[in-house]
N, CA, C and O atoms as a MOPAC input file, in Angstrom:
PM7 MOZYME 1SCF
protein

 N     55.54200 1   145.52100 1    22.40600 1
 C     56.36000 1   144.39000 1    22.03400 1
 C     55.59600 1   143.60800 1    20.97400 1
 O     54.36700 1   143.54600 1    20.99400 1
 N     56.31800 1   143.03300 1    20.07900 1
 C     55.74500 1   142.13300 1    19.08700 1
 C     56.36500 1   140.77100 1    19.32700 1
 O     57.58300 1   140.60500 1    19.26200 1
 N     55.51400 1   139.80300 1    19.60600 1
 C     55.97900 1   138.44800 1    19.92700 1
 C     57.02800 1   138.47500 1    21.04300 1
 O     58.05100 1   137.79500 1    20.96500 1
 N     56.75700 1   139.27000 1    22.07900 1
 C     57.58300 1   139.39500 1    23.28900 1
 C     58.95400 1   140.01900 1    23.05700 1
 O     59.83500 1   139.89600 1    23.90800 1
 N     59.15100 1   140.68400 1    21.92600 1
 C     60.41300 1   141.37400 1    21.64300 1
 C     60.11400 1   142.84400 1    21.38500 1
 O     59.10100 1   143.18000 1    20.77000 1
 N     61.00000 1   143.72000 1    21.85800 1
 C     60.76100 1   145.14600 1    21.65500 1
 C     60.84500 1   145.48400 1    20.17400 1
 O     61.58000 1   144.85900 1    19.40900 1
 N     60.07800 1   146.48000 1    19.80300 1
 C     60.02300 1   146.90100 1    18.41600 1
 C     59.69000 1   148.38500 1    18.38200 1
 O     58.95300 1   148.87300 1    19.23800 1
 N     60.21200 1   149.09000 1    17.42300 1
 C     59.86800 1   150.50300 1    17.25200 1
 C     58.53700 1   150.57300 1    16.51200 1
 O     58.46600 1   150.31500 1    15.31100 1
 N     57.49600 1   150.92200 1    17.23800 1
 C     56.15800 1   150.90900 1    16.65000 1
 C     56.03600 1   151.85700 1    15.46200 1
 O     55.22100 1   151.62800 1    14.56800 1
 N     56.82600 1   152.89900 1    15.44500 1
 C     56.75400 1   153.85600 1    14.34300 1
 C     57.35100 1   153.29500 1    13.04900 1
 O     57.19100 1   153.89000 1    11.98300 1
 N     58.02900 1   152.16800 1    13.14000 1
 C     58.66400 1   151.57900 1    11.96200 1
 C     57.96300 1   150.32200 1    11.45700 1
 O     58.41500 1   149.69300 1    10.50100 1
 N     56.84900 1   149.95800 1    12.10900 1
 C     56.14600 1   148.72600 1    11.75800 1
 C     54.76200 1   149.07200 1    11.22000 1
 O     53.99200 1   149.77800 1    11.87100 1
 N     54.46000 1   148.58000 1    10.05100 1
 C     53.13700 1   148.79700 1     9.46800 1
 C     52.14700 1   147.78000 1    10.03300 1
 O     52.52100 1   146.64700 1    10.33600 1
 N     50.91100 1   148.17800 1    10.17100 1
 C     49.88300 1   147.30800 1    10.74400 1
 C     49.79500 1   145.94400 1    10.05100 1
 O     49.67500 1   144.93400 1    10.74500 1
 N     49.85000 1   145.86500 1     8.71300 1
 C     49.77200 1   144.54300 1     8.08000 1
 C     50.90800 1   143.59700 1     8.49000 1
 O     50.75900 1   142.37700 1     8.41100 1
 N     52.03500 1   144.15600 1     8.92600 1
 C     53.17500 1   143.32800 1     9.32200 1
 C     52.93800 1   142.58300 1    10.63100 1
 O     53.62500 1   141.60200 1    10.91500 1
 N     51.98200 1   143.03500 1    11.42300 1
 C     51.74900 1   142.38100 1    12.71500 1
 C     50.48100 1   141.53600 1    12.72300 1
 O     50.07900 1   141.02500 1    13.76900 1
 N     49.85900 1   141.39200 1    11.57600 1
 C     48.65300 1   140.57200 1    11.48600 1
 C     48.94400 1   139.15900 1    11.97200 1
 O     49.83700 1   138.48700 1    11.45500 1
 N     48.19000 1   138.71500 1    12.96400 1
 C     48.34300 1   137.36600 1    13.49600 1
 C     49.45300 1   137.20900 1    14.52000 1
 O     49.69600 1   136.10200 1    15.00100 1
 N     50.12600 1   138.29400 1    14.85800 1
 C     51.22600 1   138.21500 1    15.82600 1
 C     50.77000 1   138.74700 1    17.18100 1
 O     49.76100 1   139.44800 1    17.26800 1
 N     51.50000 1   138.42100 1    18.22400 1
 C     51.17400 1   138.86800 1    19.57700 1
 C     51.72400 1   140.27600 1    19.79100 1
 O     52.92700 1   140.50100 1    19.65600 1
 N     50.85200 1   141.21500 1    20.12100 1
 C     51.24800 1   142.59400 1    20.39300 1
 C     50.95200 1   142.88900 1    21.85900 1
 O     49.83500 1   142.66600 1    22.32700 1
 N     51.94600 1   143.38800 1    22.58200 1
 C     51.77600 1   143.74300 1    23.99100 1
 C     52.10500 1   145.21200 1    24.17000 1
 O     53.18300 1   145.67300 1    23.79600 1
 N     51.15800 1   145.94200 1    24.74900 1
 C     51.38200 1   147.34200 1    25.09600 1
 C     51.59300 1   147.41800 1    26.60000 1
 O     51.48300 1   146.40800 1    27.29400 1
 N     51.89200 1   148.59700 1    27.10400 1
 C     52.13800 1   148.74600 1    28.54100 1
 C     50.91800 1   148.31800 1    29.35900 1
 O     51.06400 1   147.80900 1    30.47000 1
 N     49.72900 1   148.52100 1    28.81800 1
 C     48.52100 1   148.08900 1    29.52700 1
 C     48.46200 1   146.57300 1    29.66900 1
 O     47.85900 1   146.05900 1    30.61100 1
 N     49.07800 1   145.86600 1    28.74900 1
 C     49.07500 1   144.41000 1    28.77800 1
 C     50.09700 1   143.80200 1    29.71900 1
 O     50.13300 1   142.58300 1    29.88500 1
 N     50.92900 1   144.62900 1    30.33800 1
 C     51.92300 1   144.10100 1    31.27600 1
 C     51.29700 1   143.73500 1    32.61200 1
 O     51.75500 1   142.81000 1    33.28300 1
 N     50.25200 1   144.45700 1    33.00000 1
 C     49.57500 1   144.18200 1    34.27400 1
 C     48.84100 1   142.84700 1    34.17900 1
 O     48.35500 1   142.46500 1    33.11400 1
 N     48.77000 1   142.15200 1    35.29600 1
 C     48.12900 1   140.84200 1    35.34200 1
 C     46.89900 1   140.91700 1    36.24100 1
 O     47.01900 1   141.00300 1    37.46300 1
 N     45.72600 1   140.88400 1    35.63400 1
 C     44.46000 1   140.92400 1    36.37600 1
 C     44.40900 1   142.09700 1    37.35800 1
 O     44.01700 1   141.93300 1    38.51400 1
 N     44.80400 1   143.26500 1    36.89100 1
 C     44.73700 1   144.46000 1    37.72000 1
 C     45.91800 1   144.68300 1    38.63900 1
 O     45.95900 1   145.67800 1    39.36200 1
 N     46.87600 1   143.77700 1    38.62600 1
 C     48.07800 1   143.92700 1    39.45500 1
 C     49.24800 1   144.32700 1    38.56300 1
 O     49.47000 1   143.73500 1    37.50700 1
 N     49.98700 1   145.33400 1    39.00100 1
 C     51.13000 1   145.77900 1    38.21400 1
 C     52.15600 1   144.66500 1    38.05900 1
 O     52.32600 1   143.83100 1    38.94700 1
 N     52.83200 1   144.66500 1    36.92700 1
 C     53.91200 1   143.70300 1    36.69700 1
 C     55.10600 1   144.09700 1    37.56800 1
 O     55.15200 1   145.21700 1    38.07700 1
 N     56.07000 1   143.19200 1    37.74700 1
 C     57.27400 1   143.54900 1    38.50900 1
 C     58.00200 1   144.76600 1    37.92700 1
 O     58.55600 1   145.57200 1    38.67400 1
 N     58.00200 1   144.89800 1    36.62100 1
 C     58.64700 1   146.05600 1    35.99400 1
 C     57.88000 1   147.32900 1    36.34600 1
 O     58.48200 1   148.33200 1    36.73000 1
 N     56.57000 1   147.29100 1    36.21800 1
 C     55.76400 1   148.46500 1    36.55400 1
 C     55.92400 1   148.83800 1    38.02500 1
 O     56.09300 1   150.01200 1    38.35600 1
 N     55.87100 1   147.84400 1    38.90300 1
 C     56.06300 1   148.08100 1    40.34000 1
 C     57.41800 1   148.72700 1    40.62200 1
 O     57.51500 1   149.67300 1    41.40300 1
 N     58.45300 1   148.21000 1    39.98300 1
 C     59.80600 1   148.72700 1    40.20900 1
 C     59.92500 1   150.18100 1    39.76400 1
 O     60.58800 1   150.97600 1    40.42900 1
 N     59.29600 1   150.53600 1    38.65500 1
 C     59.32900 1   151.92600 1    38.20600 1
 C     58.63900 1   152.83800 1    39.21500 1
 O     59.12200 1   153.93800 1    39.48500 1
 N     57.52800 1   152.39600 1    39.76800 1
 C     56.82000 1   153.19500 1    40.77500 1
 C     57.67300 1   153.33000 1    42.03500 1
 O     57.85700 1   154.43500 1    42.54700 1
 N     58.18800 1   152.21500 1    42.53200 1
 C     58.94900 1   152.20800 1    43.78600 1
 C     60.25700 1   152.99500 1    43.70400 1
 O     60.70800 1   153.55300 1    44.70500 1
 N     60.86400 1   153.04300 1    42.52100 1
 C     62.15900 1   153.70500 1    42.35600 1
 C     62.05600 1   155.09100 1    41.71900 1
 O     63.06600 1   155.68300 1    41.33600 1
 N     60.84100 1   155.59800 1    41.61100 1
 C     60.60900 1   156.92000 1    41.00000 1
 C     61.20900 1   157.00100 1    39.59800 1
 O     61.80200 1   158.01000 1    39.21800 1
 N     61.04300 1   155.92600 1    38.84600 1
 C     61.55400 1   155.87400 1    37.48200 1
 C     60.61700 1   156.51800 1    36.48100 1
 O     60.76100 1   156.31500 1    35.27600 1
 N     59.66700 1   157.28600 1    36.96200 1
 C     58.72100 1   157.96800 1    36.08100 1
 C     58.33900 1   159.29600 1    36.70800 1
 O     58.36900 1   159.45500 1    37.92800 1
 N     57.98400 1   160.23400 1    35.87000 1
 C     57.46700 1   161.50200 1    36.38500 1
 C     56.26400 1   161.91700 1    35.56300 1
 O     55.13200 1   161.67000 1    35.97800 1
 N     56.46500 1   162.53400 1    34.41900 1
 C     55.31000 1   163.01500 1    33.66000 1
 C     54.54400 1   161.86700 1    33.01500 1
 O     53.34700 1   161.99400 1    32.76000 1
 N     55.21000 1   160.75400 1    32.74800 1
 C     54.54900 1   159.58500 1    32.17700 1
 C     54.62500 1   159.47600 1    30.67100 1
 O     54.25100 1   158.44200 1    30.11700 1
 N     55.09300 1   160.50100 1    29.99100 1
 C     55.12200 1   160.47800 1    28.53800 1
 C     56.01100 1   159.36100 1    27.99900 1
 O     55.62400 1   158.66100 1    27.06400 1
 N     57.18900 1   159.18700 1    28.57600 1
 C     58.13900 1   158.19100 1    28.07900 1
 C     57.99700 1   156.83300 1    28.76100 1
 O     58.56700 1   155.84200 1    28.30300 1
 N     57.24600 1   156.78800 1    29.84100 1
 C     57.18200 1   155.59300 1    30.68200 1
 C     56.78000 1   154.32400 1    29.93800 1
 O     57.42900 1   153.29500 1    30.12700 1
 N     55.74100 1   154.34500 1    29.10200 1
 C     55.37800 1   153.09900 1    28.41000 1
 C     56.52100 1   152.50900 1    27.58600 1
 O     56.73700 1   151.29700 1    27.59900 1
 N     57.24700 1   153.35900 1    26.87700 1
 C     58.36700 1   152.86700 1    26.07000 1
 C     59.46100 1   152.24700 1    26.90900 1
 O     60.01000 1   151.20300 1    26.55600 1
 N     59.78200 1   152.89300 1    28.03000 1
 C     60.79800 1   152.33900 1    28.91900 1
 C     60.34100 1   151.01400 1    29.52000 1
 O     61.13000 1   150.07300 1    29.61200 1
 N     59.08600 1   150.93100 1    29.92600 1
 C     58.58900 1   149.69300 1    30.54200 1
 C     58.55700 1   148.54000 1    29.54500 1
 O     58.89300 1   147.40700 1    29.89000 1
 N     58.15800 1   148.82700 1    28.32300 1
 C     58.14300 1   147.78200 1    27.29300 1
 C     59.56900 1   147.34200 1    26.97200 1
 O     59.84000 1   146.14400 1    26.88700 1
 N     60.47900 1   148.29300 1    26.79500 1
 C     61.87600 1   147.94700 1    26.50200 1
 C     62.49300 1   147.16100 1    27.65200 1
 O     63.22700 1   146.20000 1    27.42200 1
 N     62.20000 1   147.56300 1    28.88900 1
 C     62.73500 1   146.85700 1    30.05500 1
 C     62.18300 1   145.44100 1    30.14200 1
 O     62.92000 1   144.50100 1    30.43800 1
 N     60.89500 1   145.29000 1    29.88500 1
 C     60.28300 1   143.96100 1    29.92500 1
 C     60.88700 1   143.05700 1    28.86200 1
 O     61.20000 1   141.89800 1    29.13300 1
 N     61.05000 1   143.58100 1    27.65600 1
 C     61.65600 1   142.79000 1    26.57700 1
 C     63.08200 1   142.39800 1    26.93800 1
 O     63.49100 1   141.25900 1    26.71400 1
 N     63.83400 1   143.33300 1    27.49100 1
 C     65.20800 1   143.03100 1    27.90400 1
 C     65.22600 1   141.91300 1    28.93300 1
 O     65.99600 1   140.96100 1    28.80100 1
 N     64.38900 1   142.01800 1    29.95400 1
 C     64.39800 1   141.01700 1    31.02200 1
 C     63.85900 1   139.67000 1    30.54600 1
 O     64.20000 1   138.63600 1    31.11900 1
 N     63.02600 1   139.66700 1    29.51400 1
 C     62.59500 1   138.40000 1    28.90300 1
 C     63.77900 1   137.71100 1    28.22800 1
 O     63.90200 1   136.48700 1    28.27300 1
 N     64.64200 1   138.50200 1    27.60700 1
 C     65.80000 1   137.96700 1    26.88300 1
 C     66.99100 1   137.70700 1    27.79800 1
 O     67.73500 1   136.74500 1    27.60800 1
 N     67.16300 1   138.57600 1    28.79300 1
 C     68.33900 1   138.52900 1    29.65900 1
 C     67.90800 1   138.87000 1    31.08600 1
 O     67.83100 1   140.04700 1    31.43600 1
 N     67.62800 1   137.87300 1    31.90600 1
 C     67.10400 1   138.13700 1    33.24500 1
 C     68.09100 1   138.79300 1    34.20800 1
 O     67.68400 1   139.28100 1    35.26200 1
 N     69.37200 1   138.81600 1    33.87000 1
 C     70.39000 1   139.39700 1    34.75400 1
 C     71.29800 1   140.35200 1    33.97700 1
 O     72.50000 1   140.10900 1    33.86700 1
 N     70.73100 1   141.43900 1    33.43600 1
 C     71.54800 1   142.35100 1    32.63400 1
 C     72.47500 1   143.20800 1    33.49000 1
 O     72.17700 1   143.51500 1    34.64400 1
 N     73.59000 1   143.58200 1    32.90500 1
 C     74.49100 1   144.53100 1    33.56100 1
 C     73.91800 1   145.94000 1    33.37800 1
 O     73.00200 1   146.14900 1    32.58200 1
 N     74.46000 1   146.88800 1    34.11300 1
 C     74.00800 1   148.27400 1    33.95000 1
 C     74.23200 1   148.74400 1    32.51600 1
 O     73.38300 1   149.43200 1    31.94800 1
 N     75.35800 1   148.38100 1    31.93400 1
 C     75.64800 1   148.77500 1    30.56000 1
 C     74.64000 1   148.17300 1    29.58200 1
 O     74.19200 1   148.85200 1    28.65800 1
 N     74.28400 1   146.91000 1    29.77800 1
 C     73.28900 1   146.27100 1    28.90500 1
 C     71.93200 1   146.95200 1    29.03300 1
 O     71.21600 1   147.11000 1    28.04400 1
 N     71.58000 1   147.35400 1    30.24600 1
 C     70.31300 1   148.06600 1    30.45600 1
 C     70.34600 1   149.39400 1    29.70900 1
 O     69.41800 1   149.72000 1    28.96900 1
 N     71.41000 1   150.15000 1    29.90400 1
 C     71.51500 1   151.45700 1    29.24700 1
 C     71.49000 1   151.32400 1    27.72100 1
 O     70.88600 1   152.14800 1    27.03500 1
 N     72.13400 1   150.30400 1    27.20100 1
 C     72.14900 1   150.07300 1    25.75900 1
 C     70.74900 1   149.75400 1    25.24100 1
 O     70.33600 1   150.28100 1    24.20800 1
 N     70.02200 1   148.90200 1    25.94800 1
 C     68.67600 1   148.50900 1    25.52000 1
 C     67.70400 1   149.68500 1    25.58700 1
 O     66.79600 1   149.78600 1    24.76200 1
 N     67.88800 1   150.56700 1    26.55300 1
 C     66.97300 1   151.69200 1    26.73200 1
 C     67.37200 1   152.91900 1    25.91800 1
 O     66.66600 1   153.92700 1    25.94200 1
 N     68.47900 1   152.85100 1    25.20600 1
 C     69.03500 1   154.01800 1    24.52000 1
 C     68.08200 1   154.65200 1    23.50800 1
 O     68.21000 1   155.84300 1    23.22700 1
 N     67.15900 1   153.92000 1    22.96900 1
 C     66.22700 1   154.47300 1    21.98500 1
 C     65.08100 1   155.25300 1    22.59500 1
 O     64.28700 1   155.85000 1    21.86800 1
 N     64.98100 1   155.26000 1    23.91000 1
 C     63.91400 1   155.98400 1    24.61100 1
 C     64.49600 1   157.23800 1    25.25500 1
 O     65.59500 1   157.21100 1    25.80800 1
 N     63.75800 1   158.32000 1    25.17800 1
 C     64.22300 1   159.58500 1    25.73500 1
 C     63.34500 1   160.03600 1    26.89000 1
 O     62.12100 1   159.91600 1    26.83300 1
 N     63.97400 1   160.55600 1    27.94200 1
 C     63.26900 1   161.10600 1    29.10000 1
 C     63.86500 1   162.46900 1    29.40200 1
 O     65.08600 1   162.62500 1    29.43200 1
 N     63.02100 1   163.43800 1    29.62200 1
 C     63.50600 1   164.77800 1    29.94900 1
 C     63.16700 1   165.17000 1    31.38600 1
 O     63.48300 1   166.28300 1    31.80600 1
 N     62.53400 1   164.28400 1    32.14200 1
 C     62.13300 1   164.61900 1    33.51500 1
 C     63.07200 1   164.04000 1    34.56600 1
 O     63.58600 1   164.77100 1    35.41300 1
 N     63.29700 1   162.72800 1    34.51300 1
 C     63.99700 1   162.05600 1    35.60700 1
 C     65.48800 1   161.92800 1    35.39600 1
 O     66.22300 1   161.71000 1    36.35900 1
 N     65.95700 1   162.05600 1    34.17300 1
 C     67.31200 1   161.60200 1    33.90300 1
 C     67.21900 1   160.09100 1    33.77600 1
 O     66.11500 1   159.55200 1    33.69300 1
 N     68.31100 1   159.41800 1    33.75900 1
 C     68.25200 1   157.98900 1    33.47800 1
 C     68.63400 1   157.10000 1    34.65100 1
 O     68.36300 1   155.90000 1    34.61200 1
 N     69.24300 1   157.63600 1    35.67600 1
 C     69.68300 1   156.79700 1    36.79200 1
 C     68.52000 1   156.09000 1    37.48300 1
 O     68.62400 1   154.90500 1    37.80000 1
 N     67.42000 1   156.79600 1    37.72000 1
 C     66.26300 1   156.17600 1    38.37800 1
 C     65.60500 1   155.13500 1    37.47900 1
 O     65.06000 1   154.14300 1    37.96300 1
 N     65.65700 1   155.36000 1    36.19000 1
 C     65.08700 1   154.39800 1    35.24500 1
 C     65.94100 1   153.13200 1    35.22700 1
 O     65.41100 1   152.02200 1    35.27200 1
 N     67.25000 1   153.29700 1    35.16200 1
 C     68.15700 1   152.14200 1    35.18400 1
 C     67.98700 1   151.38200 1    36.49200 1
 O     67.93300 1   150.15200 1    36.49300 1
 N     67.90200 1   152.09900 1    37.59800 1
 C     67.70800 1   151.45300 1    38.90500 1
 C     66.38400 1   150.69900 1    38.93500 1
 O     66.29500 1   149.63400 1    39.54600 1
 N     65.37100 1   151.22800 1    38.29500 1
 C     64.07900 1   150.54600 1    38.22600 1
 C     64.20500 1   149.20400 1    37.51500 1
 O     63.62100 1   148.20900 1    37.94400 1
 N     64.96800 1   149.18100 1    36.43100 1
 C     65.15800 1   147.93100 1    35.68200 1
 C     65.98300 1   146.94800 1    36.50600 1
 O     65.68800 1   145.75300 1    36.52000 1
 N     67.00400 1   147.43400 1    37.18500 1
 C     67.80200 1   146.55600 1    38.04800 1
 C     66.92800 1   145.95600 1    39.15200 1
 O     67.03400 1   144.76800 1    39.45800 1
 N     66.07300 1   146.77600 1    39.74000 1
 C     65.17100 1   146.30400 1    40.78900 1
 C     64.18500 1   145.28200 1    40.23600 1
 O     63.90900 1   144.27200 1    40.88300 1
 N     63.65600 1   145.53600 1    39.05000 1
 C     62.73300 1   144.58500 1    38.42800 1
 C     63.42300 1   143.24500 1    38.18800 1
 O     62.82200 1   142.19100 1    38.39100 1
 N     64.68000 1   143.28200 1    37.75700 1
 C     65.43400 1   142.03900 1    37.54400 1
 C     65.56900 1   141.27100 1    38.85000 1
 O     65.42300 1   140.04900 1    38.87400 1
 N     65.84900 1   141.98800 1    39.93800 1
 C     65.95400 1   141.33900 1    41.25300 1
 C     64.62100 1   140.72400 1    41.66300 1
 O     64.57900 1   139.59400 1    42.15100 1
 N     63.53500 1   141.46300 1    41.46800 1
 C     62.19700 1   140.96800 1    41.82800 1
 C     61.85600 1   139.70600 1    41.03600 1
 O     61.34200 1   138.73300 1    41.58800 1
 N     62.14700 1   139.73700 1    39.74800 1
 C     61.82500 1   138.58900 1    38.89800 1
 C     62.67300 1   137.37300 1    39.24000 1
 O     62.20500 1   136.24100 1    39.12000 1
 N     63.90800 1   137.58800 1    39.66300 1
 C     64.76400 1   136.44800 1    40.00500 1
 C     64.30600 1   135.76900 1    41.29300 1
 O     64.60800 1   134.59800 1    41.52400 1
 N     63.57500 1   136.50700 1    42.13200 1
 C     63.06800 1   135.94600 1    43.38800 1
 C     61.71300 1   135.27100 1    43.22900 1
 O     61.27300 1   134.54000 1    44.11600 1
 N     61.04900 1   135.51200 1    42.10100 1
 C     59.70200 1   134.93400 1    41.92300 1
 C     59.73500 1   133.60300 1    41.22500 1
 O     58.68800 1   132.99600 1    41.00400 1

């Protein structure tokens, strides 16, 4: 994420982010504790091989920062730029829905 908004890293040149806040999947954890999004992906089996997981977690976090109560369609639309060949998308969508529920309770 750049300044807490999702961004396609392959389309952004390094000089464009000078002085801006960059968050990677490693930056989602807080003092060694998984974020609600990361926890939800683990609990809902929203990951398998792990190749696509960082992109989904970053996109989900950005979505929930912008819209804490997204519909299933909004989730699917936001995640559309990420591809997974292991799990399919239902478990990933459920992970984001679960993360939204967790965040609304905190």
